N, CA, C, O and the ligand as a Tripos MOL2 file, in Angstrom:
@<TRIPOS>MOLECULE
protein
  269   267    68     0     0
PROTEIN
NO_CHARGES

@<TRIPOS>ATOM
      1 N         129.6440  188.9740  133.0740 N.3       1 MET1
      2 CA        130.4480  190.1120  133.7790 C.3       1 MET1
      3 C         130.8290  189.5310  135.1380 C.2       1 MET1
      4 O         130.0710  188.8300  135.8080 O.2       1 MET1
      5 N         132.0000  189.8610  135.4700 N.am      2 SER2
      6 CA        132.7060  189.3280  136.7150 C.3       2 SER2
      7 C         132.1790  190.1950  137.8780 C.2       2 SER2
      8 O         131.9760  191.4070  137.7970 O.2       2 SER2
      9 N         131.9700  189.3820  139.0340 N.am      3 GLU3
     10 CA        131.5170  190.2320  140.2030 C.3       3 GLU3
     11 C         132.1760  189.5630  141.5220 C.2       3 GLU3
     12 O         132.6850  188.4430  141.4810 O.2       3 GLU3
     13 N         132.1280  190.2260  142.5080 N.am      4 THR4
     14 CA        132.7830  189.8460  143.7450 C.3       4 THR4
     15 C         131.8440  189.9520  144.9530 C.2       4 THR4
     16 O         131.1820  190.9440  145.2610 O.2       4 THR4
     17 N         131.8950  188.6510  145.6550 N.am      5 VAL5
     18 CA        131.0230  188.6870  146.8510 C.3       5 VAL5
     19 C         131.9550  188.3120  148.0870 C.2       5 VAL5
     20 O         132.7150  187.3480  147.9930 O.2       5 VAL5
     21 N         131.8930  189.0730  149.2380 N.am      6 THR6
     22 CA        132.5730  188.7740  150.2660 C.3       6 THR6
     23 C         131.8680  188.2890  151.3960 C.2       6 THR6
     24 O         130.8140  188.8570  151.6830 O.2       6 THR6
     25 N         132.3230  187.1850  152.1990 N.am      7 TYR7
     26 CA        131.6270  186.6250  153.2530 C.3       7 TYR7
     27 C         132.5600  186.6820  154.5650 C.2       7 TYR7
     28 O         133.7400  186.3520  154.4460 O.2       7 TYR7
     29 N         132.1060  187.0540  155.6940 N.am      8 ARG8
     30 CA        132.8910  186.6950  156.8400 C.3       8 ARG8
     31 C         132.6150  185.5120  157.4240 C.2       8 ARG8
     32 O         131.4630  185.3140  157.8100 O.2       8 ARG8
     33 N         133.6010  184.5300  157.5930 N.am      9 VAL9
     34 CA        133.3870  183.0690  158.0200 C.3       9 VAL9
     35 C         134.1000  182.8720  159.2290 C.2       9 VAL9
     36 O         135.2720  182.4980  159.1910 O.2       9 VAL9
     37 N         133.4620  183.1040  160.3870 N.am     10 SER10
     38 CA        134.1820  183.2620  161.6310 C.3      10 SER10
     39 C         135.0140  181.9650  162.1300 C.2      10 SER10
     40 O         136.0660  182.0580  162.7630 O.2      10 SER10
     41 N         134.4420  180.8240  161.7870 N.am     11 GLY11
     42 CA        135.2910  179.5710  162.1760 C.3      11 GLY11
     43 C         136.5930  179.1360  161.6760 C.2      11 GLY11
     44 O         137.2810  178.2620  162.2030 O.2      11 GLY11
     45 N         136.8780  179.7790  160.6560 N.am     12 MET12
     46 CA        138.1300  179.3890  159.8920 C.3      12 MET12
     47 C         139.3510  179.9000  160.6780 C.2      12 MET12
     48 O         139.4870  181.0440  161.1110 O.2      12 MET12
     49 N         140.2680  178.8210  160.8050 N.am     13 SER13
     50 CA        141.4530  179.3240  161.6200 C.3      13 SER13
     51 C         142.8590  178.7920  161.0580 C.2      13 SER13
     52 O         143.9400  179.2540  161.4240 O.2      13 SER13
     53 N         142.6920  177.6780  160.0470 N.am     14 CYS14
     54 CA        143.9730  177.1880  159.7060 C.3      14 CYS14
     55 C         143.9110  176.8990  158.1660 C.2      14 CYS14
     56 O         142.8980  177.1660  157.5200 O.2      14 CYS14
     57 N         145.0240  176.3470  157.6030 N.am     15 ALA15
     58 CA        145.0260  176.0050  156.2010 C.3      15 ALA15
     59 C         144.0450  174.9710  155.8370 C.2      15 ALA15
     60 O         143.4930  175.0240  154.7380 O.2      15 ALA15
     61 N         143.7860  174.0230  156.6880 N.am     16 HIS16
     62 CA        142.6630  173.1140  156.4690 C.3      16 HIS16
     63 C         141.3980  173.7700  156.2300 C.2      16 HIS16
     64 O         140.7280  173.5330  155.2240 O.2      16 HIS16
     65 N         141.0110  174.6900  157.2420 N.am     17 CYS17
     66 CA        139.6790  175.3640  156.9500 C.3      17 CYS17
     67 C         139.6690  176.0170  155.6030 C.2      17 CYS17
     68 O         138.6880  175.9010  154.8680 O.2      17 CYS17
     69 N         140.6980  176.6790  155.2660 N.am     18 GLU18
     70 CA        140.8970  177.5500  153.9640 C.3      18 GLU18
     71 C         140.7250  176.5300  152.7690 C.2      18 GLU18
     72 O         140.1040  176.8470  151.7550 O.2      18 GLU18
     73 N         141.2350  175.4430  152.9190 N.am     19 GLN19
     74 CA        141.1160  174.4210  151.9350 C.3      19 GLN19
     75 C         139.7370  173.9820  151.6970 C.2      19 GLN19
     76 O         139.2060  174.0040  150.5870 O.2      19 GLN19
     77 N         139.1560  173.5670  152.8210 N.am     20 ALA20
     78 CA        137.7870  173.0460  152.8880 C.3      20 ALA20
     79 C         136.7800  174.0480  152.1340 C.2      20 ALA20
     80 O         135.9860  173.7530  151.2410 O.2      20 ALA20
     81 N         136.9990  175.2520  152.6900 N.am     21 VAL21
     82 CA        136.0160  176.3170  152.2320 C.3      21 VAL21
     83 C         136.2270  176.6190  150.6980 C.2      21 VAL21
     84 O         135.2770  176.8920  149.9640 O.2      21 VAL21
     85 N         137.4380  176.5600  150.2910 N.am     22 THR22
     86 CA        137.7520  177.0370  148.9310 C.3      22 THR22
     87 C         137.3810  175.6840  148.1130 C.2      22 THR22
     88 O         136.9360  175.8660  146.9800 O.2      22 THR22
     89 N         137.5060  174.4510  148.5320 N.am     23 ARG23
     90 CA        136.9980  173.4230  147.8070 C.3      23 ARG23
     91 C         135.5810  173.4350  147.3820 C.2      23 ARG23
     92 O         135.2070  173.2450  146.2250 O.2      23 ARG23
     93 N         134.8610  173.6600  148.3460 N.am     24 GLU24
     94 CA        133.3570  173.7580  148.2160 C.3      24 GLU24
     95 C         132.9880  174.8990  147.3410 C.2      24 GLU24
     96 O         132.1000  174.8180  146.4920 O.2      24 GLU24
     97 N         133.6470  175.8970  147.5550 N.am     25 LEU25
     98 CA        133.1720  177.1090  146.8720 C.3      25 LEU25
     99 C         133.4380  177.3110  145.4280 C.2      25 LEU25
    100 O         132.7760  178.0390  144.6880 O.2      25 LEU25
    101 N         134.6120  176.5020  145.0510 N.am     26 THR26
    102 CA        134.9520  176.4270  143.6540 C.3      26 THR26
    103 C         134.0670  175.5640  142.7920 C.2      26 THR26
    104 O         134.0840  175.5930  141.5610 O.2      26 THR26
    105 N         133.2020  174.7030  143.6140 N.am     27 GLN27
    106 CA        132.4220  173.7830  142.8560 C.3      27 GLN27
    107 C         131.0860  174.4870  142.4730 C.2      27 GLN27
    108 O         130.2930  173.9750  141.6820 O.2      27 GLN27
    109 N         130.8880  175.6600  143.0630 N.am     28 VAL28
    110 CA        129.7370  176.3740  142.6540 C.3      28 VAL28
    111 C         129.6960  176.9460  141.3710 C.2      28 VAL28
    112 O         130.6850  177.4740  140.8630 O.2      28 VAL28
    113 N         128.5550  176.8630  140.8020 N.am     29 ALA29
    114 CA        128.2800  177.3200  139.3000 C.3      29 ALA29
    115 C         128.7790  178.8850  139.2560 C.2      29 ALA29
    116 O         128.3160  179.7240  140.0290 O.2      29 ALA29
    117 N         129.6000  179.1330  138.4380 N.am     30 GLY30
    118 CA        130.1210  180.5530  137.9620 C.3      30 GLY30
    119 C         131.2300  181.1360  138.7850 C.2      30 GLY30
    120 O         131.6360  182.2850  138.6130 O.2      30 GLY30
    121 N         131.7410  180.2560  139.7450 N.am     31 VAL31
    122 CA        132.8710  180.7410  140.5300 C.3      31 VAL31
    123 C         133.9900  180.6170  139.7890 C.2      31 VAL31
    124 O         134.1830  179.6260  139.0840 O.2      31 VAL31
    125 N         134.9350  181.7390  139.8920 N.am     32 GLU32
    126 CA        136.2280  181.6750  138.9590 C.3      32 GLU32
    127 C         137.3450  181.5490  139.9720 C.2      32 GLU32
    128 O         138.3170  180.8210  139.7700 O.2      32 GLU32
    129 N         137.1900  182.2520  141.0350 N.am     33 SER33
    130 CA        138.3670  182.2990  141.9710 C.3      33 SER33
    131 C         137.8400  182.4970  143.4590 C.2      33 SER33
    132 O         136.8090  183.1400  143.6540 O.2      33 SER33
    133 N         138.6380  181.8750  144.6170 N.am     34 VAL34
    134 CA        138.2170  182.0060  145.8950 C.3      34 VAL34
    135 C         139.4990  182.4470  146.5050 C.2      34 VAL34
    136 O         140.5780  181.9200  146.2320 O.2      34 VAL34
    137 N         139.3390  183.4780  147.3820 N.am     35 GLU35
    138 CA        140.4320  184.0630  148.1170 C.3      35 GLU35
    139 C         139.9830  184.0510  149.6930 C.2      35 GLU35
    140 O         138.9670  184.6300  150.0760 O.2      35 GLU35
    141 N         140.8330  183.3440  150.5350 N.am     36 VAL36
    142 CA        140.5320  183.3370  151.8900 C.3      36 VAL36
    143 C         141.6510  184.0850  152.7610 C.2      36 VAL36
    144 O         142.8570  183.9060  152.5910 O.2      36 VAL36
    145 N         141.1080  184.9280  153.6950 N.am     37 ASP37
    146 CA        142.0170  185.6900  154.4470 C.3      37 ASP37
    147 C         141.7830  185.1430  155.9550 C.2      37 ASP37
    148 O         140.7740  185.4390  156.5950 O.2      37 ASP37
    149 N         142.6760  184.4300  156.3860 N.am     38 LEU38
    150 CA        142.5100  183.7340  157.7570 C.3      38 LEU38
    151 C         142.4300  184.7960  158.8160 C.2      38 LEU38
    152 O         141.6220  184.6610  159.7340 O.2      38 LEU38
    153 N         143.2760  185.9220  158.7400 N.am     39 GLU39
    154 CA        143.3370  187.0710  159.6840 C.3      39 GLU39
    155 C         142.0310  187.7230  159.9600 C.2      39 GLU39
    156 O         141.5050  187.9150  161.0560 O.2      39 GLU39
    157 N         141.5940  188.0330  158.7560 N.am     40 THR40
    158 CA        140.1620  188.8040  158.8040 C.3      40 THR40
    159 C         139.0640  187.8750  158.6950 C.2      40 THR40
    160 O         137.9260  188.3400  158.7560 O.2      40 THR40
    161 N         139.2220  186.6880  158.5490 N.am     41 LYS41
    162 CA        138.2320  185.6530  158.1760 C.3      41 LYS41
    163 C         137.1650  185.9390  157.1310 C.2      41 LYS41
    164 O         135.9860  185.5880  157.1600 O.2      41 LYS41
    165 N         137.8390  186.6830  156.1540 N.am     42 LEU42
    166 CA        137.0150  186.9770  155.0380 C.3      42 LEU42
    167 C         137.2190  186.1520  153.9260 C.2      42 LEU42
    168 O         138.3740  185.8670  153.6120 O.2      42 LEU42
    169 N         136.1440  185.6710  153.1990 N.am     43 VAL43
    170 CA        136.2960  184.9520  152.0560 C.3      43 VAL43
    171 C         135.7880  185.7580  150.8020 C.2      43 VAL43
    172 O         134.6320  186.1820  150.7920 O.2      43 VAL43
    173 N         136.5960  185.9630  149.8030 N.am     44 VAL44
    174 CA        136.2400  186.7580  148.6650 C.3      44 VAL44
    175 C         136.1200  185.7230  147.4480 C.2      44 VAL44
    176 O         137.0290  184.9780  147.0830 O.2      44 VAL44
    177 N         134.8710  185.8040  146.8990 N.am     45 VAL45
    178 CA        134.4710  185.0020  145.8610 C.3      45 VAL45
    179 C         134.2520  185.8240  144.5380 C.2      45 VAL45
    180 O         133.5060  186.8030  144.4920 O.2      45 VAL45
    181 N         134.9680  185.3420  143.4630 N.am     46 ARG46
    182 CA        134.8950  186.1460  142.2130 C.3      46 ARG46
    183 C         134.4020  185.2370  141.1960 C.2      46 ARG46
    184 O         134.7880  184.0700  141.1320 O.2      46 ARG46
    185 N         133.5140  185.7740  140.3590 N.am     47 GLY47
    186 CA        132.8740  185.0110  139.4010 C.3      47 GLY47
    187 C         131.7310  185.7020  138.6720 C.2      47 GLY47
    188 O         131.5390  186.9180  138.6840 O.2      47 GLY47
    189 N         131.0690  184.8900  138.1020 N.am     48 ALA48
    190 CA        129.7250  185.5090  137.1900 C.3      48 ALA48
    191 C         128.5900  184.9200  137.5600 C.2      48 ALA48
    192 O         128.5770  183.7070  137.7690 O.2      48 ALA48
    193 N         127.4770  185.6810  137.6970 N.am     49 SER49
    194 CA        126.1040  185.2910  138.0070 C.3      49 SER49
    195 C         126.1760  184.3860  139.3640 C.2      49 SER49
    196 O         125.6680  183.2660  139.4390 O.2      49 SER49
    197 N         126.8410  184.9960  140.3670 N.am     50 LEU50
    198 CA        126.9880  184.2800  141.6140 C.3      50 LEU50
    199 C         125.8250  184.1520  142.2720 C.2      50 LEU50
    200 O         125.1190  185.1600  142.2890 O.2      50 LEU50
    201 N         125.3710  183.0490  142.8990 N.am     51 ASP51
    202 CA        124.1320  182.7990  143.6750 C.3      51 ASP51
    203 C         124.5410  182.8630  145.1330 C.2      51 ASP51
    204 O         125.2570  182.0010  145.6420 O.2      51 ASP51
    205 N         124.0260  183.9970  145.8420 N.am     52 ASP52
    206 CA        124.2950  183.9880  147.2050 C.3      52 ASP52
    207 C         123.9220  182.7850  148.0920 C.2      52 ASP52
    208 O         124.6430  182.3950  149.0100 O.2      52 ASP52
    209 N         122.7170  182.2130  147.7430 N.am     53 LYS53
    210 CA        122.2500  181.0790  148.5280 C.3      53 LYS53
    211 C         123.1210  179.7200  148.2280 C.2      53 LYS53
    212 O         123.2950  178.8600  149.0910 O.2      53 LYS53
    213 N         123.6330  179.6370  146.9250 N.am     54 ALA54
    214 CA        124.3650  178.4470  146.7080 C.3      54 ALA54
    215 C         125.7720  178.5700  147.3340 C.2      54 ALA54
    216 O         126.4270  177.5820  147.6680 O.2      54 ALA54
    217 N         126.2140  179.8980  147.4790 N.am     55 LEU55
    218 CA        127.6880  180.0770  148.0090 C.3      55 LEU55
    219 C         127.3900  179.9500  149.5100 C.2      55 LEU55
    220 O         128.1780  179.2100  150.0980 O.2      55 LEU55
    221 N         126.5300  180.4470  150.1810 N.am     56 ARG56
    222 CA        126.4000  180.2110  151.4430 C.3      56 ARG56
    223 C         126.2000  178.6480  151.8350 C.2      56 ARG56
    224 O         126.7800  178.1500  152.8000 O.2      56 ARG56
    225 N         125.4720  178.0530  151.1360 N.am     57 ALA57
    226 CA        125.2400  176.4190  151.1760 C.3      57 ALA57
    227 C         126.6060  175.6980  151.0970 C.2      57 ALA57
    228 O         126.8750  174.7490  151.8330 O.2      57 ALA57
    229 N         127.4990  176.2200  150.1210 N.am     58 ALA58
    230 CA        128.8070  175.6690  149.8920 C.3      58 ALA58
    231 C         129.5470  175.7000  151.2020 C.2      58 ALA58
    232 O         130.1030  174.6870  151.6250 O.2      58 ALA58
    233 N         129.5670  176.9950  151.9390 N.am     59 ILE59
    234 CA        130.3720  177.3710  152.9940 C.3      59 ILE59
    235 C         129.7800  176.4240  154.0990 C.2      59 ILE59
    236 O         130.5940  175.8350  154.8110 O.2      59 ILE59
    237 N         128.5310  176.2380  154.2940 N.am     60 ALA60
    238 CA        127.8680  175.4130  155.2220 C.3      60 ALA60
    239 C         128.2880  173.9080  155.0260 C.2      60 ALA60
    240 O         128.4960  173.1370  155.9630 O.2      60 ALA60
    241 N         128.3810  173.5990  153.7450 N.am     61 GLU61
    242 CA        128.7730  172.1640  153.3790 C.3      61 GLU61
    243 C         130.2790  171.7580  153.9030 C.2      61 GLU61
    244 O         130.6690  170.6510  154.2750 O.2      61 GLU61
    245 N         130.9840  172.9610  153.8190 N.am     62 ALA62
    246 CA        132.4380  172.8350  154.3560 C.3      62 ALA62
    247 C         132.4670  172.7950  155.7730 C.2      62 ALA62
    248 O         133.5200  172.4990  156.3370 O.2      62 ALA62
    249 N         131.3050  173.0910  156.5010 N.am     63 GLY63
    250 CA        131.3280  172.9720  157.8230 C.3      63 GLY63
    251 C         131.4980  174.3390  158.5820 C.2      63 GLY63
    252 O         131.8660  174.4130  159.7540 O.2      63 GLY63
    253 N         131.2010  175.3640  157.8180 N.am     64 TYR64
    254 CA        131.3460  176.6770  158.4050 C.3      64 TYR64
    255 C         130.1110  177.5480  158.1620 C.2      64 TYR64
    256 O         129.2520  177.1790  157.3610 O.2      64 TYR64
    257 N         130.0120  178.6250  158.7960 N.am     65 GLU65
    258 CA        128.8370  179.5560  158.5980 C.3      65 GLU65
    259 C         129.3120  180.9670  158.1890 C.2      65 GLU65
    260 O         130.1680  181.5860  158.8220 O.2      65 GLU65
    261 N         128.6860  181.4320  157.0730 N.am     66 ALA66
    262 CA        128.9520  182.6980  156.5630 C.3      66 ALA66
    263 C         127.8960  183.6920  157.4380 C.2      66 ALA66
    264 O         126.6790  183.5280  157.5190 O.2      66 ALA66
    265 N         128.7080  184.7920  158.0860 N.am     67 ALA67
    266 CA        127.8620  185.6910  158.7340 C.3      67 ALA67
    267 C         126.9450  186.4970  157.7940 C.2      67 ALA67
    268 O         126.1560  187.3210  158.2580 O.2      67 ALA67
    269 CU        141.2650  174.7030  160.2380 Cu       68 CU68
@<TRIPOS>BOND
     1     1     2 1
     2     2     3 1
     3     3     4 2
     4     3     5 am
     5     5     6 1
     6     6     7 1
     7     7     8 2
     8     7     9 am
     9     9    10 1
    10    10    11 1
    11    11    12 2
    12    11    13 am
    13    13    14 1
    14    14    15 1
    15    15    16 2
    16    15    17 am
    17    17    18 1
    18    18    19 1
    19    19    20 2
    20    19    21 am
    21    21    22 1
    22    22    23 1
    23    23    24 2
    24    23    25 am
    25    25    26 1
    26    26    27 1
    27    27    28 2
    28    27    29 am
    29    29    30 1
    30    30    31 1
    31    31    32 2
    32    31    33 am
    33    33    34 1
    34    34    35 1
    35    35    36 2
    36    35    37 am
    37    37    38 1
    38    38    39 1
    39    39    40 2
    40    39    41 am
    41    41    42 1
    42    42    43 1
    43    43    44 2
    44    43    45 am
    45    45    46 1
    46    46    47 1
    47    47    48 2
    48    47    49 am
    49    49    50 1
    50    50    51 1
    51    51    52 2
    52    51    53 am
    53    53    54 1
    54    54    55 1
    55    55    56 2
    56    55    57 am
    57    57    58 1
    58    58    59 1
    59    59    60 2
    60    59    61 am
    61    61    62 1
    62    62    63 1
    63    63    64 2
    64    63    65 am
    65    65    66 1
    66    66    67 1
    67    67    68 2
    68    67    69 am
    69    69    70 1
    70    70    71 1
    71    71    72 2
    72    71    73 am
    73    73    74 1
    74    74    75 1
    75    75    76 2
    76    75    77 am
    77    77    78 1
    78    78    79 1
    79    79    80 2
    80    79    81 am
    81    81    82 1
    82    82    83 1
    83    83    84 2
    84    83    85 am
    85    85    86 1
    86    86    87 1
    87    87    88 2
    88    87    89 am
    89    89    90 1
    90    90    91 1
    91    91    92 2
    92    91    93 am
    93    93    94 1
    94    94    95 1
    95    95    96 2
    96    95    97 am
    97    97    98 1
    98    98    99 1
    99    99   100 2
   100    99   101 am
   101   101   102 1
   102   102   103 1
   103   103   104 2
   104   103   105 am
   105   105   106 1
   106   106   107 1
   107   107   108 2
   108   107   109 am
   109   109   110 1
   110   110   111 1
   111   111   112 2
   112   111   113 am
   113   113   114 1
   114   114   115 1
   115   115   116 2
   116   115   117 am
   117   117   118 1
   118   118   119 1
   119   119   120 2
   120   119   121 am
   121   121   122 1
   122   122   123 1
   123   123   124 2
   124   123   125 am
   125   125   126 1
   126   126   127 1
   127   127   128 2
   128   127   129 am
   129   129   130 1
   130   130   131 1
   131   131   132 2
   132   131   133 am
   133   133   134 1
   134   134   135 1
   135   135   136 2
   136   135   137 am
   137   137   138 1
   138   138   139 1
   139   139   140 2
   140   139   141 am
   141   141   142 1
   142   142   143 1
   143   143   144 2
   144   143   145 am
   145   145   146 1
   146   146   147 1
   147   147   148 2
   148   147   149 am
   149   149   150 1
   150   150   151 1
   151   151   152 2
   152   151   153 am
   153   153   154 1
   154   154   155 1
   155   155   156 2
   156   155   157 am
   157   157   158 1
   158   158   159 1
   159   159   160 2
   160   159   161 am
   161   161   162 1
   162   162   163 1
   163   163   164 2
   164   163   165 am
   165   165   166 1
   166   166   167 1
   167   167   168 2
   168   167   169 am
   169   169   170 1
   170   170   171 1
   171   171   172 2
   172   171   173 am
   173   173   174 1
   174   174   175 1
   175   175   176 2
   176   175   177 am
   177   177   178 1
   178   178   179 1
   179   179   180 2
   180   179   181 am
   181   181   182 1
   182   182   183 1
   183   183   184 2
   184   183   185 am
   185   185   186 1
   186   186   187 1
   187   187   188 2
   188   187   189 am
   189   189   190 1
   190   190   191 1
   191   191   192 2
   192   191   193 am
   193   193   194 1
   194   194   195 1
   195   195   196 2
   196   195   197 am
   197   197   198 1
   198   198   199 1
   199   199   200 2
   200   199   201 am
   201   201   202 1
   202   202   203 1
   203   203   204 2
   204   203   205 am
   205   205   206 1
   206   206   207 1
   207   207   208 2
   208   207   209 am
   209   209   210 1
   210   210   211 1
   211   211   212 2
   212   211   213 am
   213   213   214 1
   214   214   215 1
   215   215   216 2
   216   215   217 am
   217   217   218 1
   218   218   219 1
   219   219   220 2
   220   219   221 am
   221   221   222 1
   222   222   223 1
   223   223   224 2
   224   223   225 am
   225   225   226 1
   226   226   227 1
   227   227   228 2
   228   227   229 am
   229   229   230 1
   230   230   231 1
   231   231   232 2
   232   231   233 am
   233   233   234 1
   234   234   235 1
   235   235   236 2
   236   235   237 am
   237   237   238 1
   238   238   239 1
   239   239   240 2
   240   239   241 am
   241   241   242 1
   242   242   243 1
   243   243   244 2
   244   243   245 am
   245   245   246 1
   246   246   247 1
   247   247   248 2
   248   247   249 am
   249   249   250 1
   250   250   251 1
   251   251   252 2
   252   251   253 am
   253   253   254 1
   254   254   255 1
   255   255   256 2
   256   255   257 am
   257   257   258 1
   258   258   259 1
   259   259   260 2
   260   259   261 am
   261   261   262 1
   262   262   263 1
   263   263   264 2
   264   263   265 am
   265   265   266 1
   266   266   267 1
   267   267   268 2
@<TRIPOS>SUBSTRUCTURE
     1 MET1         2 RESIDUE 1 A MET
     2 SER2         6 RESIDUE 1 A SER
     3 GLU3        10 RESIDUE 1 A GLU
     4 THR4        14 RESIDUE 1 A THR
     5 VAL5        18 RESIDUE 1 A VAL
     6 THR6        22 RESIDUE 1 A THR
     7 TYR7        26 RESIDUE 1 A TYR
     8 ARG8        30 RESIDUE 1 A ARG
     9 VAL9        34 RESIDUE 1 A VAL
    10 SER10       38 RESIDUE 1 A SER
    11 GLY11       42 RESIDUE 1 A GLY
    12 MET12       46 RESIDUE 1 A MET
    13 SER13       50 RESIDUE 1 A SER
    14 CYS14       54 RESIDUE 1 A CYS
    15 ALA15       58 RESIDUE 1 A ALA
    16 HIS16       62 RESIDUE 1 A HIS
    17 CYS17       66 RESIDUE 1 A CYS
    18 GLU18       70 RESIDUE 1 A GLU
    19 GLN19       74 RESIDUE 1 A GLN
    20 ALA20       78 RESIDUE 1 A ALA
    21 VAL21       82 RESIDUE 1 A VAL
    22 THR22       86 RESIDUE 1 A THR
    23 ARG23       90 RESIDUE 1 A ARG
    24 GLU24       94 RESIDUE 1 A GLU
    25 LEU25       98 RESIDUE 1 A LEU
    26 THR26      102 RESIDUE 1 A THR
    27 GLN27      106 RESIDUE 1 A GLN
    28 VAL28      110 RESIDUE 1 A VAL
    29 ALA29      114 RESIDUE 1 A ALA
    30 GLY30      118 RESIDUE 1 A GLY
    31 VAL31      122 RESIDUE 1 A VAL
    32 GLU32      126 RESIDUE 1 A GLU
    33 SER33      130 RESIDUE 1 A SER
    34 VAL34      134 RESIDUE 1 A VAL
    35 GLU35      138 RESIDUE 1 A GLU
    36 VAL36      142 RESIDUE 1 A VAL
    37 ASP37      146 RESIDUE 1 A ASP
    38 LEU38      150 RESIDUE 1 A LEU
    39 GLU39      154 RESIDUE 1 A GLU
    40 THR40      158 RESIDUE 1 A THR
    41 LYS41      162 RESIDUE 1 A LYS
    42 LEU42      166 RESIDUE 1 A LEU
    43 VAL43      170 RESIDUE 1 A VAL
    44 VAL44      174 RESIDUE 1 A VAL
    45 VAL45      178 RESIDUE 1 A VAL
    46 ARG46      182 RESIDUE 1 A ARG
    47 GLY47      186 RESIDUE 1 A GLY
    48 ALA48      190 RESIDUE 1 A ALA
    49 SER49      194 RESIDUE 1 A SER
    50 LEU50      198 RESIDUE 1 A LEU
    51 ASP51      202 RESIDUE 1 A ASP
    52 ASP52      206 RESIDUE 1 A ASP
    53 LYS53      210 RESIDUE 1 A LYS
    54 ALA54      214 RESIDUE 1 A ALA
    55 LEU55      218 RESIDUE 1 A LEU
    56 ARG56      222 RESIDUE 1 A ARG
    57 ALA57      226 RESIDUE 1 A ALA
    58 ALA58      230 RESIDUE 1 A ALA
    59 ILE59      234 RESIDUE 1 A ILE
    60 ALA60      238 RESIDUE 1 A ALA
    61 GLU61      242 RESIDUE 1 A GLU
    62 ALA62      246 RESIDUE 1 A ALA
    63 GLY63      250 RESIDUE 1 A GLY
    64 TYR64      254 RESIDUE 1 A TYR
    65 GLU65      258 RESIDUE 1 A GLU
    66 ALA66      262 RESIDUE 1 A ALA
    67 ALA67      266 RESIDUE 1 A ALA
    68 CU68       269 GROUP 0 **** ****
């Protein structure tokens, strides 16, 4: 079953940030799609059996912090 998790990632400001976060998140198990909104700093992750810890770790790996 597909689910959606949203994170606020304050440090993102440009397309590079968007790419870095997206690249790390898409490598997490179960992730089907990642949507980044630079205006609102929101990252919407869609997938199955998503692991909050793994997603947060991926965001940290990209160099950002999920609020
Ligand atoms: Cu940037």
